C-alpha positions as CSV (number, residue, x, y, z in Angstrom):
1,M,68.8,-10.2,-102.5
2,T,70.7,-6.9,-103.4
3,R,70.5,-3.7,-101.6
4,R,68.8,-2.1,-104.5
5,N,65.9,-4.8,-104.1
6,K,65.7,-3.8,-100.5
7,R,65.7,-0.1,-101.4
8,I,63.1,-0.8,-104.1
9,S,60.9,-2.7,-101.5
10,A,61.5,0.3,-99.0
11,I,60.4,2.7,-101.6
12,M,57.2,0.8,-102.3
13,C,56.6,0.8,-98.4
14,F,57.0,4.6,-98.3
15,F,54.9,4.7,-101.3
16,Q,52.2,3.0,-99.4
17,Y,52.8,4.9,-96.2
18,F,52.2,8.3,-98.2
19,S,49.1,7.0,-99.9
20,L,47.4,5.4,-96.9
21,R,49.0,6.9,-93.8
22,E,49.0,3.4,-92.1
23,E,51.5,2.6,-89.4
24,M,54.8,1.5,-91.1
25,E,55.1,-1.8,-89.0
26,Q,51.7,-2.7,-90.6
27,I,52.8,-1.7,-93.9
28,I,55.9,-3.8,-93.7
29,E,54.0,-6.7,-92.3
30,T,51.5,-6.7,-95.1
31,F,54.3,-6.0,-97.9
32,E,56.2,-9.0,-96.8
33,Q,53.0,-11.2,-96.5
34,D,51.1,-10.2,-99.4
35,I,53.4,-8.5,-102.0
36,V,56.7,-10.3,-102.0
37,P,55.4,-13.6,-102.3
38,E,53.6,-12.8,-105.6
39,D,55.5,-12.7,-108.9
40,F,57.4,-9.5,-108.0
41,S,60.6,-11.2,-106.9
42,D,62.6,-9.4,-109.6
43,F,62.1,-6.1,-107.6
44,F,60.5,-6.9,-104.2
45,V,62.2,-8.6,-101.4
46,P,61.6,-9.3,-97.6
47,F,63.5,-7.0,-95.5
48,K,66.3,-7.8,-92.8
49,D,66.1,-6.0,-89.7
50,D,68.4,-3.2,-90.8
51,F,66.0,-1.9,-93.5
52,K,62.9,-2.4,-91.1
53,E,64.7,-0.1,-88.5
54,L,65.5,2.3,-91.3
55,L,61.7,2.5,-92.3
56,I,60.6,2.8,-88.7
57,A,63.3,5.4,-88.0
58,A,62.5,7.5,-91.1
59,V,58.8,7.6,-90.4
60,A,59.6,8.8,-86.9
61,Q,62.0,11.5,-88.3
62,E,59.3,12.4,-91.1
63,K,59.1,16.1,-90.5
64,L,62.8,16.7,-90.5
65,I,63.3,14.6,-93.7
66,I,60.4,16.4,-95.4
67,N,61.8,19.8,-94.4
68,K,65.2,18.7,-95.8
69,I,63.5,17.8,-99.1
70,N,61.6,21.1,-99.2
71,S,64.9,23.0,-98.7
72,L,66.0,21.4,-102.1
73,I,63.0,21.9,-104.3
74,P,62.5,25.0,-106.0
75,K,60.3,27.9,-104.7
76,G,56.7,27.4,-105.4
77,W,57.0,23.7,-105.1
78,S,56.8,21.5,-102.1
79,F,57.1,17.9,-101.1
80,E,53.4,17.3,-101.3
81,R,53.1,18.5,-104.9
82,L,55.7,16.0,-106.3
83,P,54.4,12.7,-107.8
84,L,54.1,9.9,-105.2
85,I,56.9,7.7,-106.6
86,D,59.0,10.7,-106.6
87,R,58.4,11.6,-102.9
88,S,59.0,8.0,-102.0
89,I,62.2,7.8,-103.7
90,L,63.4,11.1,-102.3
91,F,62.2,10.2,-98.9
92,M,64.1,7.0,-99.2
93,A,67.5,8.7,-100.2
94,I,67.2,11.6,-97.8
95,S,66.3,9.1,-95.0
96,E,69.3,7.0,-95.7
97,I,71.7,9.9,-95.9
98,T,70.1,11.7,-92.7
99,L,70.5,8.4,-90.7
100,E,73.9,7.6,-92.3
101,F,72.6,4.3,-93.4
102,D,75.1,4.1,-96.4
103,E,77.7,6.2,-98.2
104,K,76.1,9.4,-99.8
105,A,77.3,8.6,-103.2
106,I,75.8,5.0,-103.3
107,I,72.5,6.2,-101.9
108,I,72.3,9.0,-104.6
109,N,73.4,6.4,-107.3
110,E,70.8,3.9,-106.4
111,A,68.0,6.6,-106.1
112,V,68.7,7.7,-109.7
113,E,68.9,4.1,-110.9
114,I,65.5,3.3,-109.2
115,A,64.1,6.5,-110.6
116,K,65.0,5.3,-114.2
117,L,62.9,2.1,-113.5
118,F,59.8,3.7,-112.0
119,C,59.5,7.4,-112.8
120,E,58.5,9.3,-115.9
121,E,61.1,9.3,-118.7
122,D,63.5,12.0,-117.4
123,Q,62.3,12.4,-113.9
124,Y,65.6,10.8,-112.8
125,K,67.5,14.0,-113.8
126,Y,65.4,16.2,-111.5
127,I,65.8,13.7,-108.5
128,N,69.6,13.6,-109.2
129,G,69.7,17.4,-109.2
130,L,68.0,17.5,-105.9
131,L,70.1,15.0,-104.2
132,D,73.2,16.5,-105.7
133,K,72.5,19.8,-103.8
134,L,73.1,17.8,-100.5
């Protein structure tokens, strides 16, 4: 199980959180019971305690993290206007940086690589540009 797979799984949980606004603990439980056992093992993995704690701590710091993201976005735009997958990737990266979960360069690189997998064709460049402002 790689850190990238954990990050992808975490991003999908944030995607669910921003879509449904359910409790993160419930999202994690459902994700690990219903999504991971399916044929998604190339991307999704069950969490260890460290990533569960990160997800819950990030949601507890949601306003702070979204404010940080909004400070990076050009005027006239906001976190809520971004595509949901972009929001989830940025929220994950900024959460990790804010909560000092890993080295900043590693977090940014991982966010960009994940964006290449899941976002529109060149959207990873936008995400990279925003995260480089930190």
